[in-house]
Steps between C-alpha positions, in 0.01 A plus 500: 500500500175688449310474825245768415131465429464517122126435494356809669382763251691827499392801299662767289379855566473741209400863453549722198496851363386486138728682258370805316689453172601133486253325732576162344869523596572406862784581736497261795638610835518197724613329817390180671321468832598159634794392709635181652680421821740210459570413863145469633139504389463776235127514575580608856778750468644636177505878544666571162563871550763511225411178315282635379277747672751758375427427133125488558508827694686663209216397268231624738676827578556571131130445435408723793722787385385480137135502608560790741650719228240394244764367262363387165751273324514457124529122541297293744679441829424171672580481870546131564586304811533131439463197721716193547831632367670273748348205310620610157703184445245269660158605375296768332641821644286811462741667258515187284121485493466869413771503232370181337143630487617835362704332225214267407262798479747704295525776761741773389729544801743781428713413799511354852663667800549233764574626851643222709693544826575873500508613865812350660804725506814439699644833389565447129185690394520310171221358284568219255326506162474194279623531144291252304603462137227664294389722791786748485269795435295433815817447704632831367178680594512349851863606531420856391208524745718365782779750438263795442248455779675307778820515701563130438812374332433233242663192365385368164555128467685353202274410205302184564224297341330452836274743682506357849215420740159627389639677193624170357147383416443812288839470327421137410173618343690749281436816702763754606576626846735597777554338840587725795684357801708627790871457426590364843282197555296498820642234736164484683287396204291183538535525874313620805737798508382649168349788696469872427783582740734275297 
């Protein structure tokens, strides 16, 4: 069923702010920057405003704000956008590549915050947070931040051994993390109608 080009190189994009106290410990804030269009040529028209420009924009905007205020974190923050998430079951997705290399190099990743589709809202104003077994502390922190600094409602999923999408590669490598997703799933995803106005 996979009618996509799996041979063209795609690249992860990474930037970082080195931590002042624990520079060897990394917090990864991530999204992916590819999309597919199932009904026609994805090379021609796959706008991907929600899936997943929204997650990538969250990463970029967070980096912009932290740089503007001169924030100096205690741990290193890695701003990561990965390629080829849509191929995660068919090839070497960017998150799989990154997580595997990090594990092989013994990189100390404190936690991963994976922004996926986060912009669609049909009125519920609700964010879903994963609840990966072993990552309860990070889920709790994400929940506290959501309730303290946003007007979003939140739904924490039942405990699970799976991370979902890009987070799954990190969970499989033994890292901890949380996966953020809109509660009401965007009916326009993977289509020509995944536009900003939708």
